[in-house]
C-alpha positions in Angstrom: 24.6 4.3 -10.6 21.3 5.9 -9.7 18.2 3.7 -10.3 14.7 4.2 -11.5 11.6 2.0 -11.7 9.2 2.3 -14.7 5.6 1.0 -14.5 3.9 0.4 -17.8 0.2 -0.4 -18.6 -0.9 -0.5 -22.2 -2.7 -2.6 -24.9 -0.8 -5.8 -25.5 1.2 -5.7 -28.8 4.2 -7.2 -30.5 7.6 -5.9 -29.5 6.8 -4.1 -26.3 9.6 -5.6 -24.2 12.1 -4.8 -27.1 10.9 -1.2 -27.4 11.3 -0.5 -23.6 14.6 -2.3 -23.4 15.9 -0.4 -26.4 15.0 2.9 -24.8 16.9 2.0 -21.6 19.9 1.0 -23.7 19.8 4.3 -25.6 19.9 6.2 -22.3 23.0 4.2 -21.3 21.0 2.3 -18.7 21.4 -1.2 -17.4 18.4 -3.4 -16.6 18.4 -4.8 -13.1 15.0 -6.4 -12.9 12.1 -6.9 -15.3 8.6 -8.4 -14.6 5.7 -8.4 -16.9 2.1 -9.8 -17.1 -0.2 -10.1 -20.1 -4.0 -10.5 -20.1 -4.2 -11.6 -23.8 -6.9 -14.1 -22.8 -9.1 -11.4 -21.3 -8.9 -8.0 -23.0 -5.3 -7.9 -24.2 -3.5 -5.7 -21.7 0.1 -5.6 -20.9 1.7 -4.7 -17.5 5.4 -4.2 -16.8 7.7 -3.3 -14.0 11.2 -2.4 -15.0 14.1 -1.4 -12.7 17.3 -0.1 -14.1 20.4 1.8 -13.4 21.5 4.8 -15.4 24.5 7.1 -15.7 25.0 9.9 -13.2 25.2 12.3 -16.1 21.7 11.6 -17.3 19.2 14.1 -15.9 15.9 12.9 -14.5 14.1 15.3 -16.7 15.6 13.7 -19.9 14.8 10.2 -18.6 11.2 11.1 -17.8 10.7 13.0 -21.1 11.9 10.1 -23.2 9.6 7.6 -21.4 6.7 10.0 -21.8 7.4 10.0 -25.6 7.4 6.2 -25.6 4.1 6.2 -23.7 2.5 8.4 -26.4 3.8 6.0 -29.1 2.5 2.9 -27.4 -0.8 4.6 -26.1 0.4 3.5 -22.7 0.3 4.8 -19.1 3.9 5.0 -18.0 5.1 6.3 -14.7 8.8 6.7 -13.7 9.5 6.3 -10.0 12.8 7.1 -8.1 13.9 5.5 -4.9 14.7 8.9 -3.4 13.3 10.8 -1.8 11.3 8.1 0.0 7.5 8.6 0.2 6.3 10.3 3.3 3.4 8.6 5.1 1.0 9.3 7.9 -0.2 6.5 10.0 -3.7 6.5 11.6 -4.5 4.2 14.5 -7.1 3.6 17.2 -6.7 1.5 20.4 -5.1 -1.6 18.8 -1.5 -0.8 18.1 0.0 -4.1 16.9 0.2 -3.0 13.3 1.5 0.4 14.2 4.3 -1.0 16.3 5.2 -3.5 13.6 5.4 -0.8 10.9 7.6 1.4 13.0 10.0 -1.4 13.9 10.3 -2.5 10.3 10.9 1.2 9.3 13.5 1.7 12.0 15.3 -1.5 11.0 15.4 -0.5 7.3 12.8 -2.9 6.0 10.4 -0.4 4.7 11.3 2.4 2.2 9.2 5.1 3.6 9.4 8.0 6.1 6.6 8.1 8.7 6.2 11.8 9.4 3.2 11.8 11.7 1.0 9.4 13.7 -2.6 10.3 14.3 -4.8 8.5 16.7 -8.2 8.7 18.4 -7.0 6.8 21.4 -4.0 7.5 23.6 -2.4 4.1 23.1 -0.6 5.2 19.9 1.3 7.9 21.6 3.8 5.6 23.4 4.9 4.1 20.1 5.2 7.5 18.5 7.3 8.8 21.4 9.4 5.6 21.3 10.4 6.2 17.7 10.5 10.0 17.8 7.6 10.7 15.5 5.0 13.4 16.2 1.7 12.2 17.6 -1.5 14.1 16.8 -4.6 13.2 19.0 -7.9 13.1 17.1 -11.4 13.7 18.5 -13.1 10.5 19.6 -16.4 11.8 18.4 -17.4 13.8 15.3 -16.1 12.5 12.0 -15.9 15.9 10.4 -13.7 17.3 13.1 -11.4 14.2 12.9 -11.0 14.4 9.2 -10.4 18.1 9.3 -7.6 17.5 11.8 -6.1 14.8 9.6 -6.1 17.0 6.5 -4.6 19.9 8.5 -1.7 17.8 9.8 -1.2 15.2 7.1 -2.8 16.7 4.0 0.2 18.5 2.6 2.9 16.6 4.7 2.3 13.1 3.4 2.4 11.2 0.1 0.1 8.4 1.3 -1.7 7.2 4.4 -1.8 3.9 6.3 -4.8 2.9 8.3 -3.1 0.7 10.9 -6.3 -0.5 12.5 -7.9 2.9 12.5 -11.5 2.0 13.4 -13.3 4.9 11.7 -14.8 5.1 8.3 -13.4 7.9 6.1 -16.0 9.9 4.2 -16.0 10.3 0.4 -15.5 14.0 1.0 -12.2 13.3 2.9 -11.0 10.8 0.2 -11.6 13.4 -2.5 -9.9 16.2 -0.5 -6.8 14.0 0.4 -6.6 12.7 -3.2 -3.7 10.3 -2.6 -3.4 6.6 -1.9 -4.6 5.2 1.4 -3.8 1.6 2.5 -6.1 -0.2 5.0 -5.9 -3.5 6.9 -8.7 -5.5 8.3 -9.5 -9.1 9.3 -11.1 -11.3 6.6 -12.8 -14.5 7.5 -14.4 -17.2 5.4 -17.3 -16.5 5.8 -16.8 -12.8 6.5 -18.0 -11.4 9.8 -18.8 -7.8 10.1 -19.7 -5.6 13.0 -18.8 -6.0 16.6 -16.7 -8.9 18.0 -15.8 -10.6 14.7 -13.5 -13.2 16.4 -16.3 -14.2 18.7 -18.6 -14.6 15.7 -15.9 -16.7 14.0 -15.5 -18.9 17.0 -19.3 -19.4 17.4 -19.5 -20.5 13.7 -16.5 -22.8 14.0 -14.4 -21.4 11.2 -11.5 -23.3 9.9 -9.6 -20.4 8.2 -9.0 -16.9 9.4 -7.1 -14.2 7.5 -6.3 -10.6 6.9 -6.6 -8.3 3.8 -4.6 -5.2 3.0 -6.2 -3.0 0.3 -6.5 0.5 -1.1 -9.3 2.6 0.4 -12.1 3.7 -2.0 -15.5 5.2 -1.5 -17.0 1.7 -1.3 -16.4 0.4 2.2 -13.8 -2.4 2.2 -14.2 -2.9 -1.6 -10.9 -1.3 -2.8 -8.3 -3.1 -4.8 -6.6 -5.8 -2.8 -2.8 -5.6 -2.4 -2.1 -8.5 0.0 -4.0 -11.3 1.7 -2.9 -13.9 4.2 -4.7 -16.8 5.7 -4.1 -19.4 8.4 -6.0 -22.6 9.3 -7.5 -22.8 12.7 -9.3 -25.6 14.5 -11.8 -26.3 17.3 -8.9 -26.3 19.7 -8.5 -22.5 19.2 -10.5 -20.3 21.6 -11.4 -16.7 21.0 -8.1 -15.4 22.4 -6.1 -17.8 20.2 -8.1 -16.5 17.1 -7.3 -12.9 18.1 -3.6 -13.6 18.6 -3.3 -15.4 15.2 -5.4 -12.7 13.6 -3.1 -10.0 14.9 -0.1 -11.8 13.4 -1.8 -12.1 10.0 -2.7 -8.4 10.1 0.8 -7.3 10.8 2.3 -9.5 8.0 -0.3 -8.6 5.4 0.0 -4.8 6.1 3.8 -4.8 6.1 3.9 -6.8 2.9 1.5 -4.4 1.2 3.4 -1.4 2.3 6.7 -2.9 1.2 5.2 -3.7 -2.3 3.7 -0.2 -2.5 6.8 1.7 -1.5 9.1 -0.3 -3.8 6.7 0.5 -6.7 5.6 -3.1 -7.3 1.8 -2.3 -7.5 -0.2 -1.3 -10.5 -3.8 -0.4 -10.0 -6.1 -1.4 -12.8 -9.8 -0.7 -12.3 -10.8 -2.5 -9.1 -7.9 -4.9 -9.0 -4.1 -4.8 -8.7 -1.1 -6.3 -10.4 1.5 -6.9 -7.7 5.0 -7.9 -8.9 7.1 -10.0 -6.6 
């Protein structure tokens, strides 16, 4: 049976699960997985992820139309997602390629339900990984943000469904975000306390931090303030020098980013204001 995923966001109310389940049943569907979350204690919202199989004879247009009707009745935001075709992504990278290589390996081994169609980098290091996995590589100007962003839009604007910043060390302008108009996922180190600017691992070492981490989040116009998808942390000690912090940090960045991309591409993430609901 073909499958679909339905994401629901609406005011909490009696009988929601029954209404959605009844619609699936009326379409001849079979529920495979259902997850829900209610915020009755803080505003009364309801979130659901429903995965189900449906008969080959049922057209997608009928399925989506019936769920659109239910959305109007419930005053809900309802989106229907299908596993095929898989979302096309562009990956942006600078000189550090550990996240890029990890994503490409996981894609090639079938772990990530996405199709990387282009890799764009402002350093040459990304080309070897693009060539290894047979994906086009587009060099970006090292200087001049407008030229870089124009090149990204030209090559990835119409060809991708979302972008991944795999340690792309350039800030994207609000004008670019508006022009691209689709989701962008970023990864960056996150310490407690947070160290910004140059040499964050040296700063962390100098302060004697006990925890390091990485955060994957959606990109918004506010720098590093977008809704968080995944965070990972690891304890460190006085025995870890700067190189050990960097090595552990790279591992956390790889895992956090791949987990975030996996959740996103399997339609497990609902964005609500400046936060996310991420279903396991």
